[in-house]
N, C-alpha and C positions, 0 to 999 in steps of 0.2 A: 504494500500500500504506500501511496505517496500523499503527503499532506501539504496543502498550501493555504495561505490566508487570502481571502477575497480582498482585492485592492480597493474596493469601495466601502464595504461595511466591516472589514477585518475579521469576519467569521472564519474559523478553520474549516476547510473543506477536504474531504477525502477524494482524491483523484483516481478514478478507475478507467474512464473512457478517454484515452488519449491516443494520438497517432504517433508512430515512431518514424522519424525522418533520418535517413543516412546521408551524411555529408562527409567531406574529406576526413577520414579517420576519426569521426566523431558521430555519436548517436545523439540526435536531438529529439525531444519529445514535445508535442504540441497538444495543449488542452484548450478546447474551445467549447464552452457550455454556459448556460445561465446559472447564476448563483441562486440556490433555493431560498436564501434569506432575503436578499434585496432585489433579486430578479434582474440584475445587470448582466450583460454578456461579458464573460471573462475570456481572455486570450493569453495564455502563458506559453512560453518556450523555456526549456531548460535542458542542460547537458546531462548525459547519463550519470556522470560522477558527482552532480550537485544536488541529488535528491535528498529529501528528508524522508527516510523510510522507517516505519515503525511496524512492529509486530501487531497483529490484531489485538485490540483491547488494551494496548499500552498507552494510547493517548486518551486522556480524559480522566 
């Protein structure tokens, strides 16, 4: 699991549905979805090695 904070309302979100993009020796992930809390459209890119990954149940 990957967790991000909404850039509008700062609520923590669990990112499940993301696209993986391969570019020069780097894996990029793209998440584009509506925040369930404030209903703004989010668009995040991040590199494979910059995830915040937690085991299920650890956050909270």
